[in-house]
Structures are given as C-alpha cells and as structure tokens.
C-alpha positions in Angstrom: 40.8 14.3 -90.9 40.1 14.6 -87.2 43.0 15.1 -84.9 43.2 13.9 -81.3 41.7 17.1 -80.0 38.6 17.0 -82.2 35.5 15.3 -80.7 37.1 12.8 -78.3 34.3 12.9 -75.7 32.9 9.4 -75.4 30.5 7.3 -73.4 30.1 3.6 -74.0 26.5 2.6 -74.3 25.5 -1.0 -74.5 21.9 -2.2 -74.7 20.4 -5.6 -75.3 18.7 -5.8 -78.7 15.2 -7.2 -78.8 13.7 -8.4 -82.0 10.3 -7.5 -80.7 11.2 -3.8 -80.9 10.9 -4.0 -84.7 7.4 -5.4 -84.7 5.6 -2.0 -84.7 5.4 1.2 -86.8 8.2 3.6 -85.9 8.6 7.0 -87.7 12.3 7.8 -88.5 12.7 11.2 -90.2 11.4 10.6 -93.8 11.3 6.9 -93.4 8.7 4.6 -91.7 9.3 1.2 -90.3 6.4 -1.1 -90.9 5.4 -4.5 -89.6 8.1 -7.3 -89.6 11.0 -4.9 -90.2 9.9 -3.8 -93.6 10.8 -0.2 -94.5 9.1 2.3 -96.8 11.1 5.3 -98.0 8.9 8.3 -98.1 11.1 11.1 -99.2 14.8 11.5 -98.5 16.2 14.7 -99.9 19.4 14.5 -101.8 21.2 17.0 -99.5 19.3 16.9 -96.2 21.9 18.5 -94.0 25.2 20.4 -93.9 26.9 17.0 -93.3 26.3 16.0 -97.0 29.3 14.3 -98.7 30.5 14.5 -102.2 30.9 11.1 -104.0 34.3 12.2 -105.3 35.8 12.3 -101.8 37.5 9.3 -100.2 36.2 9.2 -96.7 35.0 7.0 -93.8 32.0 8.1 -91.8 30.8 6.2 -88.7 27.0 6.0 -88.9 26.4 3.6 -86.0 28.4 3.3 -82.8 28.1 2.9 -79.1 30.6 5.7 -78.6 29.1 9.2 -79.4 30.9 11.9 -81.2 30.5 15.6 -80.6 29.4 16.6 -84.2 26.2 18.3 -83.1 24.2 16.1 -85.4 21.0 14.6 -84.1 22.2 11.0 -84.4 21.3 8.2 -82.1 23.9 6.1 -80.2 23.3 2.4 -80.3 25.1 -0.9 -79.5 27.2 -1.9 -82.5 29.1 -0.5 -85.4 28.6 0.7 -89.0 30.8 2.8 -91.2 30.0 4.3 -94.6 33.0 4.2 -96.9 33.2 6.3 -100.1 36.4 5.1 -101.9 37.3 5.5 -105.5 33.8 6.1 -106.7 32.4 3.2 -104.7 29.9 3.4 -101.9 30.3 0.6 -99.3 28.6 0.1 -96.0 30.8 -1.8 -93.6 28.7 -3.5 -90.9 25.1 -2.3 -90.2 24.8 -2.1 -86.4 22.1 -3.7 -84.2 19.0 -1.7 -85.1 17.7 -0.9 -88.6 15.7 2.1 -87.3 18.7 3.7 -85.8 20.9 3.0 -88.8 18.4 4.6 -91.2 17.9 7.7 -89.0 21.6 8.3 -88.6 22.4 7.9 -92.3 19.6 10.4 -93.2 20.6 12.9 -90.5 24.3 12.8 -91.5 23.2 13.6 -95.1 24.8 10.6 -96.6 23.2 9.6 -99.9 23.4 5.8 -100.3 20.8 5.5 -103.0 23.6 4.0 -105.1 25.1 1.5 -102.6 27.7 -0.7 -104.3 28.2 -3.3 -101.6 27.7 -4.1 -97.9 30.5 -5.9 -96.1 29.6 -7.7 -92.8 32.6 -8.3 -90.6 31.1 -11.1 -88.5 27.7 -12.5 -87.6 27.2 -10.9 -84.2 23.9 -9.1 -83.6 25.4 -5.7 -83.1 27.0 -5.8 -86.5 24.3 -7.5 -88.6 20.7 -6.9 -87.3 20.5 -3.5 -88.9 20.7 -5.0 -92.4 17.0 -4.5 -93.3 17.6 -0.8 -93.1 19.7 -0.6 -96.2 16.6 -1.6 -98.4 14.9 1.6 -97.2 17.6 3.8 -98.6 19.4 2.0 -101.4 17.9 2.1 -104.9 20.3 -0.6 -105.9 20.3 -4.2 -104.6 23.9 -4.5 -103.4 25.8 -7.7 -102.8 26.3 -8.5 -99.1 29.8 -9.9 -98.5 29.9 -12.1 -95.4 32.3 -14.7 -94.0 31.6 -18.1 -95.5 30.6 -19.7 -92.3 28.0 -17.1 -91.6 26.2 -17.2 -94.9 23.4 -19.6 -93.8 22.6 -17.6 -90.7 22.5 -14.2 -92.4 20.4 -15.6 -95.2 18.0 -17.0 -92.7 17.6 -13.6 -91.1 17.5 -11.7 -94.4 16.1 -14.0 -97.2 16.2 -11.2 -99.8 19.9 -10.5 -99.3 22.3 -11.2 -102.2 24.9 -12.9 -100.0 28.4 -13.5 -101.3 30.5 -15.7 -99.0 34.2 -15.0 -98.5 36.7 -17.5 -97.2 40.2 -16.6 -98.6 41.4 -13.0 -99.1 39.5 -11.6 -102.0 39.2 -8.4 -104.1 35.7 -7.0 -103.9 36.4 -4.0 -106.2 39.5 -2.5 -107.7 41.7 -1.6 -104.7 39.0 -2.8 -102.2 39.8 -6.2 -100.5 38.6 -8.4 -97.8 41.2 -10.0 -95.5 39.3 -13.2 -95.9 37.7 -15.1 -93.0 39.9 -15.3 -89.9 38.9 -17.9 -87.5 38.9 -17.7 -83.7 37.0 -19.2 -80.7 34.9 -16.7 -78.9 33.0 -17.6 -75.7 33.6 -21.3 -76.5 32.1 -21.0 -80.0 33.8 -20.8 -83.4 33.7 -17.4 -85.0 34.9 -16.1 -88.3 35.6 -12.4 -89.0 36.9 -10.3 -91.9 38.1 -6.7 -92.2 38.0 -4.4 -95.2 41.1 -3.2 -96.9 41.3 0.0 -99.0 44.4 0.2 -101.1 45.2 3.9 -101.7 48.2 5.7 -103.2 49.4 6.8 -99.7 49.0 3.3 -98.1 46.6 0.8 -96.9 43.5 1.7 -94.9 42.0 -1.1 -92.7 38.6 -1.0 -91.0 37.7 -3.7 -88.5 34.4 -4.6 -86.9 35.5 -6.1 -83.6 38.9 -7.7 -84.3 38.0 -10.9 -82.4 40.9 -12.7 -84.1 43.2 -10.0 -82.7 44.0 -6.6 -84.1 47.6 -7.4 -84.5 46.8 -10.7 -86.4 44.5 -8.8 -88.7 47.2 -6.1 -89.5 49.8 -8.8 -90.0 47.6 -10.6 -92.5 47.1 -7.3 -94.4 50.8 -6.7 -94.4 51.4 -10.2 -95.7 49.0 -9.5 -98.6 50.5 -6.1 -99.4 54.2 -6.3 -98.2 55.3 -3.3 -100.2 52.5 -1.0 -98.9 52.6 0.9 -95.6 49.6 0.8 -93.3 48.2 4.3 -93.3 45.3 3.8 -90.9 43.8 1.1 -88.8 40.3 2.0 -87.6 37.2 0.3 -85.9 36.7 -2.1 -83.1 39.9 -3.5 -81.5 38.1 -5.6 -78.8 40.3 -4.8 -75.9 37.6 -4.0 -73.4 38.7 -6.8 -71.1 42.5 -6.5 -71.7 45.0 -5.4 -69.1 47.0 -2.2 -69.3 50.2 -4.2 -70.1 48.4 -6.2 -72.8 47.2 -3.0 -74.4 50.7 -1.5 -74.2 52.1 -4.6 -75.9 49.6 -4.4 -78.7 50.3 -0.7 -79.2 54.0 -1.5 -79.5 53.4 -4.3 -82.0 51.2 -2.1 -84.2 54.0 0.5 -84.3 56.6 -2.1 -85.1 54.5 -3.3 -88.0 54.6 0.2 -89.3 51.0 1.4 -88.7 51.1 5.2 -89.2 47.7 6.2 -87.6 45.0 4.5 -85.6 41.4 5.3 -84.8 40.1 2.7 -82.3 36.4 2.7 -81.5 33.4 0.5 -80.6 34.5 -2.4 -78.5 38.1 -1.2 -77.9 37.3 -0.1 -74.4 37.8 3.2 -72.6 41.0 2.3 -70.9 42.5 1.0 -74.2 41.4 4.2 -76.1 43.0 6.3 -73.4 46.2 4.4 -73.6 46.3 4.6 -77.4 45.6 8.3 -77.4 48.5 8.8 -75.0 50.9 6.5 -76.8 50.1 7.6 -80.4 49.8 11.4 -79.8 48.8 13.2 -83.0 48.7 9.8 -84.8 45.6 8.9 -82.8 42.3 9.9 -84.4 38.8 10.0 -83.1 36.4 8.1 -85.3 33.2 7.8 -83.2 29.5 8.3 -84.1 29.1 10.9 -86.8 32.9 11.5 -87.2 34.4 11.4 -90.7 38.0 10.6 -91.7 39.0 11.9 -95.1 41.9 10.7 -97.2 
C-alpha cells in the first residue's frame, strides 16, 4: 500500500475529448486503433513489464487518471478515471476513462493482463468515464458484462452496440463480495444524473471505489454503511468531486467521513487540489496516494 509520502506529486490535466480523434489509425504499443474506434490486438505479452500483477493478489491499480503518479512507467495522463480491480479471483475494470487509445496503452504499459476480464462497472454516463469502453475489446478475450446505472443503459448501448449492458437500479451483488451501491440520483448542471460506486467486501472491512461521487461522497459512504452496518469502512478511494468546494465544506466532509468510521482514504480524479491537500493534512498516515499508475494492495 502506498503511504502519504509515496508518489504524491500531482498535476491536474483536463482536455476536451473529441470523437474525431478516434477516426484514424493510431499505433499504441502492440495494439493498433483502426477506423471508427475498432481495435486489433497484435501481440500483448503476458508479462510485458516489471509492473505485472499476480491474479491471486487483491489490489486496485489506477490505469487512467488526470492526476499523474510518479511510478516511472510510461503511462499517459488523460481526462477521466479508470481503475483495474483484482479481488478474490475476479478481474474488474471500474470506469474506462475518456480515450480508448490511452486506456489500452496504459493497461499494456502497466503490465496488467486483462485477457480474462470478468466485468466492467461504469459509475456514470459522463464522457470522461465511459468513452474509453471500446478499448476493452482490444485486450479482453472474454466478452464481459458491462454494469451501468439503469438510466444510462440506452445512451451507453447507443455508443457501444456490442456491449452486454446490465442495468443496475437498486443495490446489487455483482459477484460474491462485490456489490454496487445501486443508482444514486442527483441533479448535476440542471440535468438528472445517476451514479453508482463499487463495494468490495473483504475480511478486514469494506473497500469503496467511486467515479466522481456526484451524489456526495458522504451520502455514498452512508449508503454503504446502511447496507453493511456491521462492517467497518477500510478504504474510500476515487473521485470525491470537491473541486469547487470551499475549505470549510471540505473540512466538514472530512469530519463526517471520520465520524462514520472510515479508516483510510485515497481521493483522486475530480477531488481537486485544495481538497486533496486538506485530506492529506487531516488524515495523516491514513491518507493514501492513488493516482495514475499507483496500486493499493489489500
């Protein structure tokens, strides 16, 4: 696990995604992106780098992020978020970032073998969390189910007709000890939005990974606690969406997370630099860096 002194240099990078950028041939390591976003896998070695992971491990690796880590890997920063989760012999991709080319490159460079991908979970239907979805078909030999919030099923199917979309409304078990919070509804920029987070139920507590936490990071953790009242929250990681929050609002959220009993946090993506700084100060050695290329083992 990465402590607060490991790889905390960060730089927020946001870029506007253009569909037209996928309408050409782009070479990515051993993968080539053809016309209309179609990938051809040429030759991805089983252990392409010293970052290779063992399936037996439980870990979360961030493979797409607008906040760079300092791993030394030749990964590309991009607007959005994606985390590869290996948990109890299951391989899960949580969100897919904004650009399939970047997603594929980063997964290959980090040495993550997702040829057997069991599921993809999409937190919400925002471009920087879903537009990378075509990239999984370049690397996965399986045809994984794509778990989405119920209200986004139509839009995601329209963008990805081959996807085996499974809509989620209420809290639901995806695999043994792997759950979705269910769709949580909020208004964002005057439009309705639904979002889900993923829950990993481990012996030492609950691990929660969020995409953007538009419904509120405290509300998400409270829902998790309601679903598993006897389990402690070992980690909350991902986007907290506090980039426009005031210092006092961030301090209040930090205090509420502590009161709920969250043991460790790893805020990233859309959390915002000021919020990350505050969390790092307030949580001390219970704060963990989980930026691009970083891995959290448990």
